C-alpha positions in Angstrom: 94.1 113.2 112.2 95.2 116.7 111.1 93.7 119.6 109.4 95.3 120.3 106.2 94.8 122.9 103.6 94.4 121.1 100.2 93.2 121.8 96.8 91.5 118.9 94.7 91.0 118.9 91.0 88.8 116.0 90.3 89.7 114.3 87.0 87.4 115.8 84.0 86.5 118.7 86.0 87.7 122.3 86.4 86.6 122.4 90.3 89.5 123.4 92.4 88.1 124.1 95.9 90.4 125.3 98.7 89.1 124.2 102.2 90.6 123.0 105.2 89.3 119.5 106.1 90.4 116.5 108.4 92.4 113.8 106.4 94.2 110.7 107.1 97.5 110.9 105.6 100.5 108.5 104.7 103.2 108.5 102.3 101.1 105.9 100.3 97.8 108.0 99.9 95.2 109.8 102.0 91.5 109.5 103.1 89.3 112.6 103.3 85.8 114.0 102.7 85.5 115.3 99.4 84.0 118.8 98.4 82.6 117.1 95.4 79.2 115.9 96.2 78.6 113.9 92.9 77.2 110.4 93.1 79.6 109.3 90.3 82.7 109.4 92.6 83.8 105.9 92.6 86.8 103.3 93.0 89.1 103.8 89.9 88.4 107.4 89.4 91.7 109.4 88.9 92.3 112.4 90.8 95.3 115.4 90.9 96.0 116.5 94.5 97.6 119.3 95.8 98.2 120.0 99.5 100.4 122.3 101.8 101.9 120.2 104.7 102.0 122.9 107.5 105.6 122.7 108.6 107.7 125.5 109.8 108.2 126.2 106.1 105.2 124.9 104.5 105.5 122.7 101.7 103.5 122.1 98.6 102.9 118.5 97.7 101.3 117.4 94.4 100.3 113.8 93.3 98.3 111.9 91.0 96.2 109.0 92.7 93.4 106.9 92.2 90.2 106.5 94.4 90.6 103.0 95.8 87.4 103.1 98.0 84.5 105.5 98.1 81.9 105.2 101.1 78.9 107.0 102.2 76.8 109.5 100.3 76.0 113.1 100.3 77.7 115.1 103.2 78.9 111.8 104.8 81.0 110.9 101.6 84.6 109.6 102.2 87.2 108.6 99.7 90.6 106.9 100.1 93.1 107.6 97.5 96.1 106.0 96.8 99.1 107.7 95.4 100.4 106.5 92.0 102.6 109.3 90.9 104.4 111.2 93.5 107.9 112.8 93.6 109.7 110.8 96.1 110.9 114.0 97.9 107.1 114.8 98.5 106.6 111.4 99.8 109.6 112.0 102.0 108.4 115.2 103.2 104.8 113.5 103.8 106.6 110.7 106.1 108.6 113.4 108.1 105.3 115.3 108.4 103.6 112.2 109.8 106.3 111.2 112.2 106.5 114.8 113.6 102.7 114.6 114.3 103.2 111.3 115.9 105.9 112.6 117.9 104.0 115.5 118.8 100.8 113.5 119.8 103.0 111.1 122.1 104.7 113.7 123.9 101.3 115.3 124.8 100.0 112.1 125.9 102.6 111.6 128.7 
């Protein structure tokens, strides 16, 4: 798990919070605690995502996705989003970033 700076724009709202949060990230999607505390966050909701990958040269990644799982409530809410529209170059950058983190963790555990 890594802290990334990301901006979320929830479908149907103008809310665009910029916060650091812990997320689980893969080339296929991501899981995180949303800033939006509304009870109507549920599976099937479309979202626009924008995040900065903190590489040597930070890379901005944008994607459209759909919430495939929403669990918890209030401050312990967690959502899982599947990317359904993402540039292949951005998907490749996410993969590279995830592999970089895995290699770093393996090196630190030796």
